[in-house]
C-alpha positions as CSV (number, residue, x, y, z in Angstrom):
1,X,-0.1,0.0,0.0
2,X,1.3,3.4,-0.9
3,X,1.1,6.5,1.4
4,X,-2.5,7.8,1.6
5,X,-4.2,4.4,2.1
6,X,-4.8,3.4,-1.6
7,X,-3.1,0.4,-3.2
8,X,-2.2,2.1,-6.4
9,X,-0.3,5.3,-7.3
10,X,-2.2,8.5,-7.9
11,X,-1.0,11.7,-9.6
12,X,-2.2,15.3,-9.9
13,X,-2.2,17.2,-13.2
14,X,-2.6,20.7,-11.9
15,X,-1.0,22.2,-15.0
16,X,-3.2,20.1,-17.3
17,X,-0.3,18.6,-19.2
18,X,-1.5,15.0,-19.1
19,X,-5.1,16.3,-19.6
20,X,-4.1,18.0,-22.9
21,X,-2.4,14.9,-24.2
22,X,-5.5,12.7,-23.5
23,X,-8.0,15.4,-24.5
24,X,-9.7,15.9,-21.2
25,X,-8.3,19.3,-20.2
26,X,-10.9,22.2,-20.3
27,X,-9.0,25.3,-21.3
28,X,-11.9,27.6,-20.2
29,X,-12.1,26.3,-16.6
30,X,-8.5,25.4,-16.3
31,X,-9.2,21.9,-15.0
32,X,-9.3,18.3,-16.3
33,X,-12.7,16.6,-17.0
34,X,-13.0,13.2,-15.3
35,X,-11.0,10.9,-17.6
36,X,-10.3,7.2,-17.3
37,X,-7.9,5.4,-19.6
38,X,-7.1,1.7,-19.5
39,X,-3.7,1.2,-21.2
40,X,-2.4,-2.2,-21.9
41,X,1.3,-3.3,-21.2
42,X,2.1,-2.4,-24.9
43,X,1.0,1.2,-24.3
44,X,-2.2,0.9,-26.3
45,X,-5.4,2.5,-25.0
46,X,-7.9,-0.3,-24.7
47,X,-10.7,1.6,-23.0
48,X,-11.5,5.2,-22.1
49,X,-14.2,7.2,-20.4
50,X,-14.7,10.9,-20.3
51,X,-17.2,12.5,-17.9
52,X,-17.9,16.1,-17.0
53,X,-17.1,17.2,-13.4
54,X,-20.4,16.7,-11.8
55,X,-20.6,12.9,-12.5
56,X,-18.3,10.4,-10.7
57,X,-16.8,7.3,-12.0
58,X,-17.6,3.7,-10.9
59,X,-14.4,1.9,-9.7
60,X,-16.2,-1.4,-9.7
61,X,-16.9,-1.0,-13.4
62,X,-13.2,0.0,-14.1
63,X,-12.0,-3.1,-12.2
64,X,-14.5,-5.3,-14.2
65,X,-13.2,-3.9,-17.4
66,X,-9.5,-4.4,-16.5
67,X,-10.3,-8.0,-15.6
68,X,-12.1,-8.4,-19.0
69,X,-9.1,-6.8,-20.9
70,X,-6.7,-9.1,-19.0
71,X,-8.7,-12.2,-19.8
72,X,-9.0,-11.3,-23.6
73,X,-5.2,-10.5,-23.6
74,X,-4.4,-13.9,-21.9
75,X,-6.5,-15.7,-24.5
76,X,-4.4,-13.9,-27.3
77,X,-7.8,-12.5,-28.6
78,X,-9.6,-15.8,-29.0
79,X,-12.1,-15.1,-26.3
80,X,-14.4,-12.0,-25.9
81,X,-16.3,-10.8,-22.9
82,X,-19.9,-9.9,-23.8
83,X,-22.0,-7.1,-22.4
84,X,-22.6,-7.5,-18.7
85,X,-19.8,-10.0,-18.4
86,X,-18.3,-10.5,-14.9
87,X,-15.3,-12.6,-13.8
88,X,-16.5,-16.3,-13.8
89,X,-19.2,-15.8,-16.5
90,X,-19.0,-17.6,-19.8
91,X,-16.8,-16.0,-22.5
92,X,-17.4,-16.0,-26.3
93,X,-15.1,-17.8,-28.7
94,X,-14.2,-15.3,-31.4
95,X,-14.6,-16.4,-35.0
96,X,-16.7,-15.9,-38.0
97,X,-19.5,-18.3,-36.7
98,X,-20.3,-15.8,-33.9
99,X,-20.9,-12.8,-36.3
100,X,-24.5,-11.8,-36.0
101,X,-25.3,-14.6,-33.6
102,X,-24.1,-13.4,-30.2
103,X,-27.8,-13.1,-29.1
104,X,-28.2,-16.8,-29.7
105,X,-25.2,-17.7,-27.7
106,X,-25.0,-15.1,-24.8
107,X,-27.7,-15.0,-22.2
108,X,-26.7,-12.5,-19.5
109,X,-26.8,-14.0,-16.0
110,X,-29.5,-12.8,-13.7
111,X,-27.9,-10.5,-11.1
112,X,-29.4,-9.3,-7.8
């Protein structure tokens, strides 16, 4: 655990340098919009979210997406995680047989 009680590093971008690079800096107000970027080990952005300041992000959804990207990467792109997928749910085998037929194969699990 790093100082501050969270298990991951956090940074501040008071000058908007990173915000400008990622397109989330608002020049008029001088602050970054809420931005979330999931970047894989190769430096490729796999997911992004951009919200205006009054709406917060959902860390549980971020973690779910990171786990999905990790699973897909580990499968070398042979598996996909459909809408509403959560760790432990079935995945889809990527291939031409699936095109246009996801609805026949994927039935989202009922959640509480």
